[in-house]
N, C-alpha and C positions, 0 to 999 in steps of 0.2 A: 678730702679736699686738699689740693696742693697750695702751699704758701707761695705767693708770687713775689713777696718782698718784705723786708723788715725796715721800719722807719723809726729812727732813734733821735732822742733829744737829750741835751746835757743838763747837768745840775746848774743851780743858780750861779755858782762861782767859776764855771768853766765853759769851754766852747765845744763845738761839735768835733774838735780835734782831740778831745780828752782820750787818754790812753785806753780806758776800758771800752769806750765805744769803738775805737779802732780795732781792738783785739776781737770784739764780738763780730765785727764785719768780716774779718779774716776767717774766723772759726766757723761761721755759718755758710760759707760758700758751698755750693753754687747759688744759694739764695742771695739775691742782690740786696745790699744794705744801703740805705740813704740816711745821712746824718744832717740835721738842721740846727742852726742857732735860732734863738728867739729874737724878736725885733730889737729889744734893748741891747743885746750883745752886738747885733749887726750895726747898730748906731754908735757903738763904742761906749755905751753906758754900763755901769756896774750894778745898778739897782734894777731888779726885775720889774717888768711891767705888771700892771694889775692882772689878776687872774683871768678875767674875760678876754683880755688881749692875748694872753698866753694860750688859752683854749682855742681862740680863733686861729692863731698861728698853727696849732696842731691840726685843726680841721682843714685849713687851706693846704698845708704841705702834704697831708695824707691824700687829699683829693688830687693834688698835682701829681703825686707818685702814681696813683691809680690810673690817671689819664696817660701818663708817660708809659706805663706798663700795659696799657689797654686792658685793664681788669677792673673789678669792683673794689671798693675799699674793704669789703668783707673778705677779700683774698689776702689782705695784709695783716701783719702783726706789727704792733706799735709799742713803744715804751721808751725807757731811758733811765738815766741815773738820777737819783734823788728827786729834785723838783721836776725834772723832765718826765720821769715815770709817773709822779703824782699828777701832773697836769694831763698826761695821757689817760690815766684812770678817770679823771674828771670829765674829759671830752667823751669818753665811752659811756660814762654814767649819764651824760647829757645827750645820748642817742647817736654818737658816731658809730657807725656799723663797721666793725673790724673783726678779724678772726680771733685775735687774742691780744693780751697785754703782758709786757715783761717789765718788771720794776727792779732796779738794782739800788739798794740802800734807800728804800722808801722812807721819807722823812715823816714818821708818824706824829711826832711832836717836836717843838724846839728843844734843844738841849736844856736839861734841868727844869723843864716845864711840862711834866708828864700829863697834866690835866688839860693842856691845850691840844687836844687830839684833832687830827685832820682826817676825820672819818665820815663826815655827814653824807658824802656821796657813795660810800662803799656799798650800801644795800642796793644801789642801782647798777652796780658793775656786773653785767650779765654775760660775760664771755670768759673763757678759760684764762687764767692768769698765773704768772710765775713771779714770786717775790724772793729775791736773794739779798741777804743781809749778813752783817757780822755779829758775832755773839757779844761784842763789846761796843755796839753802835750806840752813841750817845743820843741819837734821834729816835730810839725805840729798841728795847730789849727784845730778845726772842719771845719771851712770855707776853710782853705787851703787844707785839705784832700778832702772835697767834690769837690772842683775845680779840683784837680789833679786826683782823682779817676774817674772823668768824662771822662778821656782818655780811660778807659777800655770799650771794645765793649759790653760786657755783664754787664749790670748795677749791680754794687756790692751792697751788703747789708752793711750798715754802722750803727754801734751802738756806742753811746758816753756816757761815765759814768761821771755824773756831778761831777765836782771838782777834777777828777782824773788827776794826772800828768803822766809822761811817765812810771813810775814804777807801776802804778795802785795799790799801796800799800794798803793792806787790802781789795782788791776787787777780790781776787781769785775766791770766790764762785760765784760772779756776772758774771765774765768773763766765767767761766766754764758752768754756766747755759745758758748763751746766745749762746754759741757754741753748747751745747747739743740740745737746741730748734731749732737752725738753721739746724743742721744735720737731725733732724726729718722731717723737711720740704723738705730737699734735697732728701730723700729716694724715 
């Protein structure tokens, strides 16, 4: 199955112009990449909308991209950085039909609150998935992620960048290359 497009969403504190998302778009060419901000960001607010609003935004934008490309949502890969990736996994767990999901720096739990796991929806994530994180990510260690992602029925691909924190600063090219390589295997 050919991937018709990649739809990406940013983390809570950034926009669709975030450097990692831009690097991914360049690296995966000729697959077209579409980047979207969430409604709160478009409105100039800093506090994210409630989860249902964010999920609805993902559903609408993915549907719009499919219509623009004259394909099905199942021909698209979606994902994003931190909150953006997490919301995409939630949309897919709630029956958004896509080819696969890509998550960069999945926010497994708030920093220093390892018992507040964001995993309830993971057993319903039924598409191939890629999770890229840093070995020093304060939102989830590699061991915590491996354990939590074990809830996903289709074994996810996990990649860890040595020494990387949640922001994966200076690692945009590495992240983009990992995603591009994974997409080639998915085709």
